[in-house]
N, C-alpha and C positions, 0 to 999 in steps of 0.2 A: 844422147845426153846422159850425163852421169846420174846413176840411180843408187849409189851406195847409201845404205841406211834407209830410213823411212820405209821400212818393210818392202824394199825393192821398187817403190814408186818414185815418180819424179819428185824431187825436193820441193817443198812449199815455195810458192811465188813470193810470199811476204810473211811478216810476223803474225798477222791475223790468221792466215791459213795454217801456219805452224802450230799456233796455240789451239786452233780448232781440232787439228789432227791429234794433238796430245790429249785433249779433253775426250775426244771420241775413243781413243785407245784406253783411257782410264775407265770409261763407261763399258767398253767391251770386256775388260778384265772383270768388272763387277758382274756383268751378265754371265760370264763363264764360271762364276762361283768363287772368284778370288776374294779373300778377306784382307783387310788392312792394305789396300792398294797404295803403293808408294812410288817414288820417283824411279827407283831401280827397276821395278816391274814394268813400268810404262816404257822406260828407255829400252829394255830388252825386247819388248813387244814390237817397238818401232824400228829396232836395229840401229839406234843412235846412242851417242854417249850421254851419260847422265848430265854432264855439263850443259848439253844442248837443252835438256828439259829445264834445268835450273835457270837458263836465260829467260824463260817465260814464267816460271813458277818458283819462288824462293824455297819452298819446302812442300812436303806431301800434303800438309794441311791446306795450303793455298790451292793446290791442285784439286783437292776434294771439294773445296768451297766453289771453285769454278765449275767443276763437274755437277755439283748440286744445282747451281744456277742454270746451267744448260738443261739439266733434266727437268727443272721446274718449268722453264719456258716451253719445252717440248710437251710436257704433261698437260699444261694448261691449254696450249693450242689444240691438242688432240681432244681434250675434254670439251672445250668450247664448241668445236666442230660436231662432236657426237651429240651434244645437248641442244643443238639448233632446232627450233620449232616447238620445243616443250614450253608451253606458256602456263600450265597449271602447276602450282607449287608442289603438290604431292607427287605428280609424275616426274617433275624435274629432279627433285631431291632424291627420290628412290633410285632413279637412273644414275644420278651423280654418285651416290653411295656405292651402288653395284659396280659402276665402271671404275671408280677409284680402287675398290678392293681388287677387281680383276686386273687392272693395270699394275698395281703393286705386286701382285702375285706373279705376273708374267714378265715383269721388267725389274730386275734387281736394282738397277741404277736409280729407279724412282724412289727407292728406300731413303735416299738422301733428302727427299723433300721433307720427311717427317722425322729425321734423325738429328740428334745432338751433334754439333760440329766436331766433337771429339769421339763420337760413337756412331757407327753406321747401322746400329740396330734400329729398325724402323718403328718399333712399338713403344719405345721408352718415352719419346717426346711428342706423342701424337696430339696432345692438348697444350703444348708449349706455345709461346707467343708467336713464333714463326709459323707453326702449323695452323693456328687460328687465322693468321693473316692470309695464308694461302687459301684456306677454306672460304674466307670472306671474298677473295678475288673470284673464286668459283661461283658463289651464289650471286654476287653483285653483277656478274656478267651474264647471268641467265636472262632471257627475254621475258621477265616477269615484273609486273607492277606490284612490288612488295608493299609499298605504301597504300596502294589501292586495296590490297587484301588485308590491310590493318596491321601490318608488321612494323614494329619500331626497331631502332638500331640495336637496342638491348635484346629484343627478340631474335634478331638476326645472328647476333653473337652466340646466343644460347643454341640456336639451330645448328650453327657450325660445330659447336662443341658436341652436340648429340650426334651429328653426322660422323665426326671423327672418332667418337667413342664406339659407334657401331662398326666402323671400318677396323678399328683396333681389335675389337672383339672377334670379328670374322677372321682377321689375320692370325690371331693367337689360336683360335679353334674354329676352322671353317665348317665343322660338323663331320659326323661319321655315318655315312659317307657325305662329302661336301654336296651341297645342293647344286644341281645344274643351273645355268643362267636363268631360265624361265621360272623355275621354282624359287630361286633366290629373290627374284623381283616380286613374285607373288607374296613371299614371306615379308619382304620389306614393305610392300603396299599394305599388308594386313596390320603391321605393328608400328610402322613409321608413317606411312601415307595417311592412314586414318587420323592420326594425331595431328598432322599438319592440316588436313582438311577441317578438323574440328577447330583448330586454332584460327584458321582463316575465317571460318564461318562466324565464330564468336566475335572476333575482332571487328569484322565488317558490320555485324548487327549492333555492336556497341557504338561504332562510329556513326551509323545511321540514326540511332536513338539520340545521340548527342547533337546531331546536326539540325 
């Protein structure tokens, strides 16, 4: 079977597979340290003509948007699996912050989750509407009875903002030297977890007093 182009692999069976390979190639370029990933770079990596890429993505921006969406889905699925079984708010949020920081450090393509559409720098837009929305998806999917713990919708939005600001701070300056995973979690428990525990305790007490 002919394998010209497509990095020497068998050509895609359909358009969906072709688009998936193109998105994967863009992600791999980001992981390798490439900046300003564009149609030309992706076409070269796959050994295909630029026109082939243009069949699926009209420009580099459209390709980055698709890559960001794919990265978002992959990131959220991974995080959801990793946080299964954590039913206490403080434990879950500490682990969510630590894992988000670690995943963003280890996987450059995940930078697109919190980047402006015109800028792949991951720290600039960490509290933008899109980032807050992704953060809400994370906390809303946790196996936690937030209402039962006394948290309102406004509380949840502020919690997400605090989480993202901590992640942003860690990305900008992870420490000298950076804390190993166990020490990072202990640090977050001490300064983030205790605040969440206090909030949950206060909210629950107020709710009981009003009932």
